[in-house]
LUMVO-582629 format. One record per atom (N, C-alpha, C, O): residue number from 1; residue in one letter; atom name; x, y, z. Coordinates in Angstrom, 2 decimals. Example, Ala and Ser with C-alpha at 12.3 -4.5 7.8 and 13.67 -1.06 7.14 Angstrom:
2
   num   residu   atome        xx        yy        zz
     1        A       N     13.19     -5.69      7.80
     1        A      CA     12.30     -4.50      7.80
     1        A       C     13.20     -3.30      7.80
     1        A       O     14.24     -3.32      8.46
     2        S       N     12.85     -2.25      7.08
     2        S      CA     13.67     -1.06      7.14
     2        S       C     12.90      0.03      7.87
     2        S       O     13.41      1.14      8.04
This chain:
162
   num   residu   atome        xx        yy        zz
     1        M       N     84.91   -194.84     50.22
     1        M      CA     84.03   -195.82     49.70
     1        M       C     84.82   -196.95     49.04
     1        M       O     84.39   -198.10     49.09
     2        V       N     85.96   -196.65     48.42
     2        V      CA     86.71   -197.58     47.82
     2        V       C     87.26   -198.56     48.82
     2        V       O     87.15   -199.77     48.62
     3        E       N     87.83   -198.08     49.87
     3        E      CA     88.28   -198.89     50.98
     3        E       C     87.21   -199.88     51.67
     3        E       O     87.55   -200.98     52.12
     4        E       N     85.91   -199.42     51.73
     4        E      CA     84.87   -200.31     52.06
     4        E       C     84.62   -201.40     51.15
     4        E       O     84.53   -202.57     51.52
     5        D       N     84.52   -201.03     49.99
     5        D      CA     84.37   -202.04     48.81
     5        D       C     85.36   -203.06     48.97
     5        D       O     85.09   -204.26     49.06
     6        Q       N     86.67   -202.50     49.01
     6        Q      CA     87.93   -203.59     49.10
     6        Q       C     87.63   -204.42     50.28
     6        Q       O     87.78   -205.63     50.11
     7        R       N     87.24   -204.01     51.44
     7        R      CA     87.21   -204.64     52.71
     7        R       C     86.18   -205.81     52.34
     7        R       O     86.43   -206.98     52.63
     8        F       N     84.95   -205.39     51.63
     8        F      CA     84.02   -206.34     51.50
     8        F       C     84.49   -207.45     50.57
     8        F       O     84.05   -208.58     50.78
     9        V       N     85.26   -207.28     49.65
     9        V      CA     85.74   -208.16     48.79
     9        V       C     86.71   -209.11     49.21
     9        V       O     86.80   -210.25     48.76
    10        R       N     87.62   -208.48     50.33
    10        R      CA     88.55   -209.32     50.80
    10        R       C     87.99   -210.35     51.95
    10        R       O     88.70   -211.26     52.37
    11        H       N     86.79   -210.14     52.36
    11        H      CA     86.32   -210.97     53.50
    11        H       C     84.98   -211.83     53.07
    11        H       O     84.05   -211.23     52.53
    12        A       N     84.92   -213.03     53.28
    12        A      CA     83.82   -213.70     53.10
    12        A       C     82.83   -213.44     54.13
    12        A       O     83.11   -213.60     55.32
    13        V       N     81.70   -213.06     53.72
    13        V      CA     80.40   -212.73     54.67
    13        V       C     79.48   -213.64     54.66
    13        V       O     78.90   -213.91     53.61
    14        N       N     79.16   -214.30     55.86
    14        N      CA     78.20   -215.29     56.08
    14        N       C     77.02   -214.65     56.79
    14        N       O     77.16   -213.98     57.81
    15        I       N     75.85   -214.90     56.21
    15        I      CA     74.52   -214.32     56.64
    15        I       C     73.73   -215.49     56.92
    15        I       O     73.48   -216.42     56.14
    16        R       N     73.33   -215.33     58.26
    16        R      CA     72.48   -216.59     58.74
    16        R       C     71.82   -216.21     60.29
    16        R       O     72.08   -215.19     60.92
    17        R       N     71.06   -217.10     60.63
    17        R      CA     70.52   -216.84     61.88
    17        R       C     71.51   -216.91     63.02
    17        R       O     72.44   -217.72     63.07
    18        A       N     71.25   -216.03     63.92
    18        A      CA     72.25   -215.96     64.70
    18        A       C     72.14   -217.09     65.84
    18        A       O     71.09   -217.65     66.13
    19        Q       N     73.23   -217.29     66.35
    19        Q      CA     73.19   -218.37     67.56
    19        Q       C     73.27   -217.65     69.07
    19        Q       O     73.78   -216.55     69.29
    20        A       N     72.69   -218.45     69.99
    20        A      CA     72.43   -217.65     71.39
    20        A       C     73.85   -217.42     71.81
    20        A       O     73.95   -216.40     72.49
    21        S       N     75.04   -218.10     71.59
    21        S      CA     76.36   -217.70     71.92
    21        S       C     76.96   -216.51     71.40
    21        S       O     78.04   -216.06     71.76
    22        E       N     76.08   -215.93     70.37
    22        E      CA     76.56   -214.69     69.66
    22        E       C     75.73   -213.40     70.29
    22        E       O     76.08   -212.29     69.88
    23        M       N     74.83   -213.45     71.10
    23        M      CA     73.99   -212.55     71.50
    23        M       C     74.67   -211.36     72.26
    23        M       O     74.14   -210.24     72.23
    24        D       N     75.86   -211.59     72.96
    24        D      CA     76.56   -210.54     73.53
    24        D       C     77.27   -209.78     72.53
    24        D       O     77.38   -208.57     72.71
    25        A       N     77.78   -210.33     71.44
    25        A      CA     78.47   -209.53     70.35
    25        A       C     77.17   -208.84     69.54
    25        A       O     77.28   -207.69     69.10
    26        I       N     76.15   -209.48     69.41
    26        I      CA     74.95   -208.71     68.73
    26        I       C     74.55   -207.63     69.39
    26        I       O     74.37   -206.56     68.81
    27        M       N     74.37   -207.79     70.63
    27        M      CA     73.70   -206.59     71.49
    27        M       C     74.78   -205.44     71.54
    27        M       O     74.37   -204.28     71.53
    28        S       N     76.03   -205.68     71.59
    28        S      CA     77.11   -204.80     71.62
    28        S       C     77.06   -203.92     70.22
    28        S       O     77.13   -202.69     70.28
    29        L       N     76.94   -204.54     69.06
    29        L      CA     76.77   -203.99     67.94
    29        L       C     75.44   -202.87     67.89
    29        L       O     75.48   -201.69     67.56
    30        V       N     74.37   -203.62     68.30
    30        V      CA     73.18   -202.77     68.61
    30        V       C     73.44   -201.56     69.45
    30        V       O     73.17   -200.41     69.08
    31        C       N     73.95   -201.87     70.58
    31        C      CA     74.18   -200.64     71.43
    31        C       C     75.10   -199.53     70.76
    31        C       O     74.91   -198.32     70.91
    32        D       N     76.13   -200.09     70.02
    32        D      CA     76.84   -199.11     69.50
    32        D       C     76.20   -198.28     68.41
    32        D       O     76.36   -197.06     68.40
    33        T       N     75.48   -198.90     67.51
    33        T      CA     74.74   -198.22     66.52
    33        T       C     73.65   -197.28     67.12
    33        T       O     73.48   -196.14     66.70
    34        F       N     73.00   -197.78     68.01
    34        F      CA     71.92   -196.97     68.45
    34        F       C     72.45   -195.90     69.22
    34        F       O     71.76   -194.89     69.33
    35        E       N     73.57   -195.95     69.78
    35        E      CA     74.31   -194.75     70.52
    35        E       C     74.70   -193.75     69.52
    35        E       O     74.62   -192.56     69.83
    36        E       N     75.17   -194.16     68.14
    36        E      CA     75.40   -193.18     67.21
    36        E       C     74.18   -192.45     66.80
    36        E       O     74.31   -191.39     66.20
    37        Q       N     72.89   -192.97     67.10
    37        Q      CA     71.63   -192.35     66.63
    37        Q       C     71.07   -191.82     67.77
    37        Q       O     69.94   -191.38     67.61
    38        G       N     71.60   -191.73     69.03
    38        G      CA     71.05   -190.97     70.05
    38        G       C     70.00   -191.96     70.75
    38        G       O     69.32   -191.46     71.65
    39        I       N     69.82   -193.28     70.44
    39        I      CA     68.85   -194.00     71.05
    39        I       C     69.12   -194.71     72.34
    39        I       O     69.96   -195.61     72.42
    40        P       N     68.45   -194.33     73.29
    40        P      CA     68.67   -194.90     74.79
    40        P       C     68.86   -196.27     74.72
    40        P       O     68.14   -196.93     73.97
    41        R       N     69.88   -196.90     75.52
    41        R      CA     70.25   -198.35     75.56
    41        R       C     69.03   -199.21     76.15
    41        R       O     68.93   -200.39     75.82
    42        E       N     68.18   -198.69     76.93
    42        E      CA     67.03   -199.38     77.41
    42        E       C     66.09   -199.83     76.14
    42        E       O     65.42   -200.85     76.29
    43        L       N     66.04   -199.22     75.08
    43        L      CA     65.33   -199.37     73.97
    43        L       C     66.07   -200.71     72.99
    43        L       O     65.49   -201.19     72.01
    44        N       N     67.18   -201.09     73.40
    44        N      CA     67.81   -202.03     72.66
    44        N       C     67.34   -203.41     72.78
    44        N       O     67.25   -204.14     71.79
    45        H       N     67.04   -203.80     73.97
    45        H      CA     66.47   -205.16     74.17
    45        H       C     65.16   -205.49     73.73
    45        H       O     64.27   -204.64     73.82
    46        I       N     64.90   -206.73     73.22
    46        I      CA     63.52   -207.17     72.76
    46        I       C     63.20   -208.14     73.83
    46        I       O     63.94   -209.11     74.02
    47        P       N     62.12   -207.93     74.57
    47        P      CA     61.71   -208.96     75.53
    47        P       C     61.25   -210.20     74.84
    47        P       O     60.70   -210.24     73.74
    48        E       N     61.62   -211.43     75.77
    48        E      CA     61.39   -212.75     75.42
    48        E       C     59.84   -213.10     74.78
    48        E       O     59.51   -213.87     73.87
    49        E       N     59.11   -212.28     75.59
    49        E      CA     57.63   -212.63     75.12
    49        E       C     57.18   -211.98     73.72
    49        E       O     56.02   -211.99     73.30
    50        R       N     58.18   -211.48     73.16
    50        R      CA     57.75   -210.88     71.69
    50        R       C     58.44   -211.88     70.73
    50        R       O     58.45   -211.66     69.52
    51        S       N     58.98   -212.92     71.24
    51        S      CA     59.45   -213.99     70.35
    51        S       C     60.60   -213.53     69.42
    51        S       O     60.55   -213.74     68.21
    52        P       N     61.69   -212.86     70.03
    52        P      CA     62.68   -212.34     68.97
    52        P       C     63.33   -213.43     68.23
    52        P       O     63.64   -214.46     68.82
    53        V       N     63.58   -213.28     66.93
    53        V      CA     64.49   -214.06     66.33
    53        V       C     65.42   -213.02     65.68
    53        V       O     65.05   -211.98     65.14
    54        W       N     66.82   -213.53     65.84
    54        W      CA     67.93   -212.60     65.30
    54        W       C     68.49   -213.31     64.11
    54        W       O     68.42   -214.53     64.06
    55        W       N     69.10   -212.56     63.04
    55        W      CA     70.02   -212.69     62.14
    55        W       C     71.16   -212.17     62.16
    55        W       O     71.27   -211.20     62.91
    56        C       N     72.20   -212.55     61.51
    56        C      CA     73.48   -211.75     61.58
    56        C       C     74.35   -211.95     60.44
    56        C       O     74.28   -213.03     59.85
    57        A       N     75.19   -211.02     60.04
    57        A      CA     76.21   -211.15     59.10
    57        A       C     77.48   -211.19     59.88
    57        A       O     77.68   -210.40     60.80
    58        E       N     78.33   -212.09     59.54
    58        E      CA     79.65   -212.01     60.05
    58        E       C     80.84   -212.33     59.12
    58        E       O     80.74   -213.02     58.10
    59        A       N     81.81   -211.85     59.49
    59        A      CA     83.20   -211.94     58.74
    59        A       C     84.29   -211.96     59.59
    59        A       O     84.39   -211.23     60.57
    60        D       N     85.29   -212.94     59.17
    60        D      CA     86.26   -213.50     59.95
    60        D       C     85.87   -213.76     61.47
    60        D       O     86.66   -213.50     62.39
    61        G       N     84.69   -214.25     61.66
    61        G      CA     84.43   -214.56     62.94
    61        G       C     83.80   -213.50     63.83
    61        G       O     83.51   -213.75     65.00
    62        T       N     83.61   -212.36     63.29
    62        T      CA     82.97   -211.11     63.88
    62        T       C     81.78   -210.87     63.42
    62        T       O     81.53   -211.15     62.24
    63        V       N     80.83   -210.32     64.25
    63        V      CA     79.50   -210.10     63.78
    63        V       C     79.43   -208.52     63.36
    63        V       O     79.70   -207.60     64.13
    64        I       N     79.02   -208.38     61.99
    64        I      CA     79.21   -207.02     61.42
    64        I       C     77.96   -206.59     61.21
    64        I       O     77.85   -205.45     60.76
    65        G       N     76.81   -207.32     61.46
    65        G      CA     75.58   -206.95     61.13
    65        G       C     74.39   -207.63     61.91
    65        G       O     74.59   -208.77     62.32
    66        T       N     73.32   -207.10     62.13
    66        T      CA     72.15   -207.74     62.78
    66        T       C     70.83   -207.28     62.18
    66        T       O     70.76   -206.32     61.41
    67        I       N     69.88   -207.95     62.53
    67        I      CA     68.43   -207.50     62.31
    67        I       C     67.68   -208.66     63.13
    67        I       O     68.15   -209.79     63.28
    68        A       N     66.46   -208.23     63.62
    68        A      CA     65.80   -209.16     64.41
    68        A       C     64.29   -209.03     63.98
    68        A       O     63.86   -207.95     63.57
    69        S       N     63.54   -210.08     64.08
    69        S      CA     62.02   -209.97     63.88
    69        S       C     61.39   -210.27     65.34
    69        S       O     61.99   -210.99     66.13
    70        Y       N     60.21   -209.72     65.63
    70        Y      CA     59.61   -209.93     66.86
    70        Y       C     58.32   -209.58     66.62
    70        Y       O     58.04   -208.83     65.68
    71        I       N     57.23   -210.16     67.57
    71        I      CA     55.93   -209.96     67.44
    71        I       C     55.63   -208.72     68.37
    71        I       O     56.22   -208.56     69.43
    72        E       N     54.70   -207.90     67.91
    72        E      CA     54.29   -206.74     68.64
    72        E       C     52.69   -206.47     68.16
    72        E       O     52.36   -206.24     67.00
    73        D       N     51.89   -206.53     69.19
    73        D      CA     50.20   -206.40     68.93
    73        D       C     49.93   -207.35     67.89
    73        D       O     49.22   -206.91     66.98
    74        G       N     50.30   -208.55     67.80
    74        G      CA     50.01   -209.56     66.81
    74        G       C     50.43   -209.61     65.50
    74        G       O     50.04   -210.44     64.68
    75        K       N     51.37   -208.59     65.27
    75        K      CA     52.18   -208.16     64.05
    75        K       C     53.74   -208.74     64.02
    75        K       O     54.51   -208.63     64.97
    76        T       N     54.02   -209.28     62.93
    76        T      CA     55.65   -209.49     62.75
    76        T       C     56.15   -208.06     62.40
    76        T       O     55.70   -207.38     61.48
    77        H       N     57.12   -207.71     63.24
    77        H      CA     58.07   -206.48     62.97
    77        H       C     59.49   -207.12     62.74
    77        H       O     59.96   -208.18     63.15
    78        L       N     60.03   -206.15     61.95
    78        L      CA     61.68   -206.20     61.88
    78        L       C     62.09   -204.93     62.41
    78        L       O     61.47   -203.87     62.28
    79        G       N     63.39   -205.14     63.16
    79        G      CA     64.02   -203.93     63.71
    79        G       C     65.42   -204.28     64.18
    79        G       O     65.96   -205.34     63.83
    80        R       N     66.00   -203.42     64.94
    80        R      CA     67.41   -203.64     65.30
    80        R       C     68.46   -203.88     64.28
    80        R       O     69.41   -204.64     64.49
    81        Y       N     68.25   -203.13     63.06
    81        Y      CA     68.89   -203.41     61.91
    81        Y       C     70.21   -202.48     62.10
    81        Y       O     70.25   -201.29     62.42
    82        T       N     71.23   -203.30     61.82
    82        T      CA     72.64   -202.46     62.06
    82        T       C     73.75   -203.16     61.25
    82        T       O     73.82   -204.38     61.10
    83        I       N     74.54   -202.33     60.79
    83        I      CA     75.80   -202.76     59.96
    83        I       C     76.94   -201.98     60.73
    83        I       O     76.87   -200.78     61.00
    84        K       N     77.84   -202.68     61.00
    84        K      CA     78.93   -202.10     61.67
    84        K       C     79.71   -201.07     60.65
    84        K       O     79.79   -201.31     59.44
    85        P       N     80.26   -199.93     61.24
    85        P      CA     81.01   -198.99     60.26
    85        P       C     82.03   -199.68     59.55
    85        P       O     82.58   -200.62     60.12
    86        G       N     82.36   -199.37     58.37
    86        G      CA     83.24   -199.95     57.72
    86        G       C     82.74   -200.98     56.75
    86        G       O     83.37   -201.28     55.74
    87        Y       N     81.89   -201.38     57.01
    87        Y      CA     80.96   -202.51     56.24
    87        Y       C     79.83   -201.96     55.66
    87        Y       O     79.11   -202.72     55.03
    88        R       N     79.50   -200.66     55.76
    88        R      CA     78.22   -200.08     55.22
    88        R       C     78.45   -199.67     53.71
    88        R       O     79.55   -199.45     53.20
    89        D       N     77.45   -199.62     53.21
    89        D      CA     77.50   -199.16     51.79
    89        D       C     78.26   -200.10     50.74
    89        D       O     78.79   -199.61     49.74
    90        C       N     78.28   -201.43     51.01
    90        C      CA     78.81   -202.26     50.15
    90        C       C     77.81   -203.62     49.94
    90        C       O     78.27   -204.65     49.46
    91        G       N     76.46   -203.49     50.33
    91        G      CA     75.62   -204.40     49.99
    91        G       C     75.29   -205.59     51.02
    91        G       O     74.44   -206.47     50.90
    92        I       N     76.14   -205.38     51.99
    92        I      CA     75.87   -206.46     53.05
    92        I       C     74.64   -206.17     53.83
    92        I       O     74.06   -207.12     54.34
    93        G       N     74.15   -204.89     54.01
    93        G      CA     72.86   -204.89     54.76
    93        G       C     71.79   -205.29     53.97
    93        G       O     70.82   -205.83     54.51
    94        T       N     71.84   -205.07     52.55
    94        T      CA     70.64   -205.34     51.75
    94        T       C     70.65   -206.96     51.72
    94        T       O     69.56   -207.54     51.71
    95        K       N     71.74   -207.62     51.70
    95        K      CA     71.57   -209.07     51.54
    95        K       C     71.24   -209.55     53.14
    95        K       O     70.55   -210.56     53.24
    96        L       N     71.66   -208.96     54.29
    96        L      CA     71.14   -209.31     55.41
    96        L       C     69.59   -209.05     55.58
    96        L       O     68.89   -209.75     56.31
    97        L       N     69.13   -208.05     54.88
    97        L      CA     67.66   -207.69     55.28
    97        L       C     66.91   -208.71     54.40
    97        L       O     65.87   -209.17     54.85
    98        R       N     67.32   -209.08     53.23
    98        R      CA     66.63   -209.86     52.35
    98        R       C     66.53   -211.42     52.78
    98        R       O     65.64   -212.19     52.41
    99        F       N     67.65   -211.75     53.67
    99        F      CA     67.80   -212.97     54.03
    99        F       C     66.51   -213.04     55.26
    99        F       O     65.60   -213.86     55.31
   100        A       N     66.76   -211.94     56.18
   100        A      CA     65.70   -212.05     57.24
   100        A       C     64.22   -212.12     56.90
   100        A       O     63.36   -212.80     57.45
   101        I       N     64.08   -211.17     55.73
   101        I      CA     62.74   -211.27     55.19
   101        I       C     62.21   -212.49     54.83
   101        I       O     61.16   -212.96     55.25
   102        E       N     63.14   -213.12     53.84
   102        E      CA     62.87   -214.50     53.40
   102        E       C     62.57   -215.52     54.33
   102        E       O     61.74   -216.41     54.12
   103        D       N     63.28   -215.36     55.42
   103        D      CA     63.05   -216.33     56.70
   103        D       C     61.90   -216.04     57.30
   103        D       O     61.23   -217.01     57.65
   104        V       N     61.48   -214.95     57.50
   104        V      CA     60.17   -214.51     58.30
   104        V       C     59.13   -215.03     57.25
   104        V       O     58.23   -215.73     57.71
   105        F       N     59.11   -214.80     55.95
   105        F      CA     57.95   -215.26     55.15
   105        F       C     57.92   -216.86     55.18
   105        F       O     56.84   -217.45     55.16
   106        A       N     59.10   -217.52     55.24
   106        A      CA     59.04   -218.92     55.20
   106        A       C     58.39   -219.36     56.36
   106        A       O     57.73   -220.40     56.27
   107        Q       N     58.44   -218.72     57.51
   107        Q      CA     57.86   -219.02     58.93
   107        Q       C     56.44   -218.79     58.79
   107        Q       O     55.80   -219.22     59.75
   108        G       N     55.65   -218.17     57.75
   108        G      CA     54.41   -218.08     57.80
   108        G       C     53.73   -216.67     57.65
   108        G       O     52.51   -216.57     57.46
   109        A       N     54.60   -215.54     57.76
   109        A      CA     54.03   -214.33     57.94
   109        A       C     53.64   -213.91     56.65
   109        A       O     54.26   -214.30     55.66
   110        Q       N     52.57   -213.08     56.56
   110        Q      CA     52.10   -212.62     55.31
   110        Q       C     52.45   -211.08     55.20
   110        Q       O     52.52   -210.60     54.07
   111        I       N     52.66   -210.36     56.21
   111        I      CA     53.06   -208.98     56.15
   111        I       C     54.26   -208.68     57.28
   111        I       O     54.16   -209.15     58.41
   112        I       N     55.25   -207.96     56.94
   112        I      CA     56.14   -207.42     57.91
   112        I       C     56.06   -206.11     57.94
   112        I       O     56.01   -205.38     56.96
   113        Y       N     56.04   -205.71     59.32
   113        Y      CA     55.94   -204.26     59.62
   113        Y       C     57.20   -203.65     60.24
   113        Y       O     57.86   -204.30     61.06
   114        T       N     57.53   -202.47     59.87
   114        T      CA     58.85   -201.93     60.47
   114        T       C     58.79   -200.47     60.35
   114        T       O     58.14   -199.98     59.42
   115        E       N     59.43   -199.70     61.22
   115        E      CA     59.69   -198.25     61.16
   115        E       C     60.97   -198.06     60.95
   115        E       O     61.74   -198.41     61.84
   116        S       N     61.45   -197.53     59.86
   116        S      CA     62.88   -197.64     59.45
   116        S       C     63.44   -196.10     59.09
   116        S       O     62.69   -195.16     58.83
   117        R       N     64.74   -196.03     59.11
   117        R      CA     65.26   -194.94     58.69
   117        R       C     65.37   -194.73     57.28
   117        R       O     65.33   -195.73     56.56
   118        P       N     65.53   -193.46     56.68
   118        P      CA     65.47   -193.38     55.20
   118        P       C     66.10   -194.28     54.34
   118        P       O     65.49   -194.69     53.36
   119        A       N     67.33   -194.68     54.60
   119        A      CA     68.16   -195.58     53.70
   119        A       C     67.54   -196.93     53.63
   119        A       O     67.52   -197.55     52.57
   120        T       N     66.98   -197.45     54.88
   120        T      CA     66.52   -198.62     54.96
   120        T       C     65.08   -198.68     54.00
   120        T       O     64.83   -199.57     53.18
   121        V       N     64.25   -197.56     54.28
   121        V      CA     63.00   -197.52     53.38
   121        V       C     63.23   -197.66     51.95
   121        V       O     62.52   -198.44     51.30
   122        K       N     64.26   -196.90     51.34
   122        K      CA     64.78   -197.03     50.03
   122        K       C     64.85   -198.56     49.61
   122        K       O     64.27   -199.06     48.64
   123        I       N     65.64   -199.18     50.48
   123        I      CA     65.84   -200.61     50.14
   123        I       C     64.61   -201.45     50.25
   123        I       O     64.40   -202.37     49.45
   124        L       N     63.71   -201.13     51.30
   124        L      CA     62.60   -202.03     51.23
   124        L       C     61.72   -201.60     50.17
   124        L       O     61.05   -202.48     49.63
   125        E       N     61.58   -200.32     49.74
   125        E      CA     60.70   -200.16     48.61
   125        E       C     61.10   -200.95     47.46
   125        E       O     60.24   -201.64     46.92
   126        K       N     62.26   -200.95     47.02
   126        K      CA     62.94   -201.76     46.05
   126        K       C     62.37   -203.20     46.10
   126        K       O     62.16   -203.89     45.10
   127        M       N     62.12   -203.60     47.43
   127        M      CA     61.80   -204.92     47.40
   127        M       C     60.25   -205.14     47.51
   127        M       O     59.72   -206.22     47.77
   128        G       N     59.62   -204.00     47.28
   128        G      CA     58.10   -204.12     47.08
   128        G       C     57.31   -203.56     48.27
   128        G       O     56.09   -203.71     48.27
   129        A       N     57.91   -202.93     49.28
   129        A      CA     57.29   -202.32     50.60
   129        A       C     56.59   -201.08     50.14
   129        A       O     56.78   -200.53     49.06
   130        R       N     55.71   -200.68     51.13
   130        R      CA     54.91   -199.59     50.94
   130        R       C     54.95   -198.72     52.13
   130        R       O     54.77   -199.28     53.21
   131        I       N     55.17   -197.43     52.11
   131        I      CA     54.93   -196.52     53.02
   131        I       C     53.52   -196.63     53.73
   131        I       O     52.48   -196.52     53.09
   132        S       N     53.56   -196.84     55.05
   132        S      CA     52.22   -196.88     55.53
   132        S       C     51.87   -195.87     56.55
   132        S       O     50.89   -196.04     57.27
   133        G       N     52.61   -194.82     56.65
   133        G      CA     52.41   -193.84     57.70
   133        G       C     53.22   -192.62     57.54
   133        G       O     53.96   -192.61     56.55
   134        E       N     53.24   -191.62     58.28
   134        E      CA     53.81   -190.37     58.14
   134        E       C     55.23   -190.54     58.75
   134        E       O     55.34   -191.20     59.78
   135        T       N     56.20   -190.03     58.23
   135        T      CA     57.37   -190.07     58.94
   135        T       C     57.50   -189.20     60.03
   135        T       O     56.97   -188.09     60.06
   136        F       N     58.38   -189.81     61.15
   136        F      CA     58.12   -189.11     62.54
   136        F       C     59.69   -188.98     62.99
   136        F       O     60.57   -189.75     62.62
   137        P       N     59.87   -187.91     63.82
   137        P      CA     61.23   -187.69     64.42
   137        P       C     61.46   -188.93     65.33
   137        P       O     60.52   -189.33     66.02
   138        F       N     62.58   -189.50     65.35
   138        F      CA     63.09   -190.56     66.18
   138        F       C     64.62   -190.33     66.67
   138        F       O     65.55   -190.80     66.01
   139        F       N     64.80   -189.70     67.69
   139        F      CA     66.02   -189.39     68.26
   139        F       C     67.01   -188.67     67.40
   139        F       O     66.72   -187.48     67.27
   140        K       N     67.89   -188.97     66.89
   140        K      CA     68.94   -188.27     65.92
   140        K       C     68.52   -188.58     64.36
   140        K       O     69.40   -188.84     63.53
   141        G       N     67.19   -188.54     64.02
   141        G      CA     66.92   -188.84     62.70
   141        G       C     65.47   -188.80     62.67
   141        G       O     64.84   -188.15     63.51
   142        V       N     64.82   -189.57     61.58
   142        V      CA     63.44   -189.72     61.42
   142        V       C     63.27   -191.28     61.06
   142        V       O     64.24   -191.97     60.74
   143        C       N     62.14   -191.72     61.13
   143        C      CA     61.66   -193.14     60.92
   143        C       C     60.39   -193.19     60.03
   143        C       O     59.50   -192.38     60.30
   144        T       N     60.21   -193.96     59.11
   144        T      CA     59.02   -194.05     58.40
   144        T       C     58.40   -195.54     58.65
   144        T       O     59.13   -196.53     58.59
   145        P       N     56.98   -195.64     58.93
   145        P      CA     56.34   -196.78     58.94
   145        P       C     56.30   -197.49     57.42
   145        P       O     56.04   -196.83     56.42
   146        V       N     56.55   -198.75     57.39
   146        V      CA     56.61   -199.44     56.20
   146        V       C     56.00   -200.74     56.31
   146        V       O     56.22   -201.43     57.30
   147        D       N     55.22   -201.14     55.34
   147        D      CA     54.80   -202.53     55.43
   147        D       C     55.26   -203.27     54.19
   147        D       O     55.37   -202.67     53.12
   148        L       N     55.53   -204.64     54.34
   148        L      CA     55.95   -205.49     53.13
   148        L       C     55.20   -206.65     53.16
   148        L       O     55.41   -207.51     54.01
   149        S       N     54.23   -206.76     52.21
   149        S      CA     53.47   -208.00     52.18
   149        S       C     54.26   -209.10     51.39
   149        S       O     54.99   -208.81     50.44
   150        R       N     54.10   -210.17     51.76
   150        R      CA     54.68   -211.69     51.11
   150        R       C     54.46   -211.24     49.54
   150        R       O     55.38   -211.02     48.75
   151        E       N     53.01   -211.14     49.22
   151        E      CA     52.74   -211.10     47.81
   151        E       C     53.54   -209.94     47.10
   151        E       O     54.07   -210.21     46.02
   152        D       N     53.68   -208.77     47.57
   152        D      CA     54.34   -207.77     46.98
   152        D       C     55.72   -208.03     46.74
   152        D       O     56.29   -207.79     45.68
   153        Y       N     56.31   -208.63     47.92
   153        Y      CA     57.85   -209.08     47.88
   153        Y       C     57.96   -209.99     46.71
   153        Y       O     58.79   -209.76     45.83
   154        E       N     57.11   -211.10     46.65
   154        E      CA     57.36   -212.02     45.55
   154        E       C     57.16   -211.56     44.16
   154        E       O     57.82   -211.99     43.21
   155        K       N     56.24   -210.68     44.08
   155        K      CA     56.06   -209.83     42.85
   155        K       C     57.26   -209.18     42.18
   155        K       O     57.59   -209.24     41.00
   156        R       N     57.84   -208.52     43.22
   156        R      CA     58.94   -207.69     42.95
   156        R       C     60.18   -208.45     42.79
   156        R       O     61.07   -208.05     42.05
   157        K       N     60.26   -209.50     43.44
   157        K      CA     61.54   -210.62     43.16
   157        K       C     61.28   -211.15     41.85
   157        K       O     62.28   -211.40     41.18
   158        A       N     60.18   -211.37     41.37
   158        A      CA     60.03   -212.04     40.16
   158        A       C     60.14   -211.17     38.84
   158        A       O     60.23   -211.56     37.68
   159        T       N     60.11   -209.76     39.37
   159        T      CA     60.38   -208.87     38.20
   159        T       C     61.69   -208.06     38.23
   159        T       O     61.87   -207.12     39.00
   160        P       N     62.56   -208.47     37.37
   160        P      CA     63.99   -207.84     37.32
   160        P       C     63.96   -206.38     37.42
   160        P       O     63.18   -205.82     36.65
   161        E       N     64.70   -205.60     38.28
   161        E      CA     64.89   -204.27     38.41
   161        E       C     65.50   -203.67     37.12
   161        E       O     66.50   -204.06     36.52
   162        R       N     64.67   -202.62     36.83
   162        R      CA     65.36   -201.85     35.62
   162        R       C     66.31   -200.81     35.92
   162        R       O     66.86   -200.19     35.00
């Protein structure tokens, strides 16, 4: 943990919308992370008809984190949330997630849907999200359906954490 914290402190991390030129690096990170979780590569890609928008965290010119939004069944979803090993557990993922959420809400979404791993569910709950279904097995782990409304997010943001 100390090594990860020191790495985070040593490197300036830039969080932003991803550029088309970064998609190879982004998909490589997504593939690596999903492979760790036993998720087949064919599930990595988000078809263009789902209007994907990608965000990334980068340090020293290297993509170290990703997240995407996409439309499915008329709803805005977040997924493909990844942080490169060695950069985990030092707050980068939370900052990336918050950045993407704020951008999605700024584009007019009122509710964001996701099916997330337990660590991400904990982060989302701190941001005002609510569990909206039963946890289910998903390859090497579990996922839980979670909804985050703009209203609940704004309320939680306005209330300091205790």
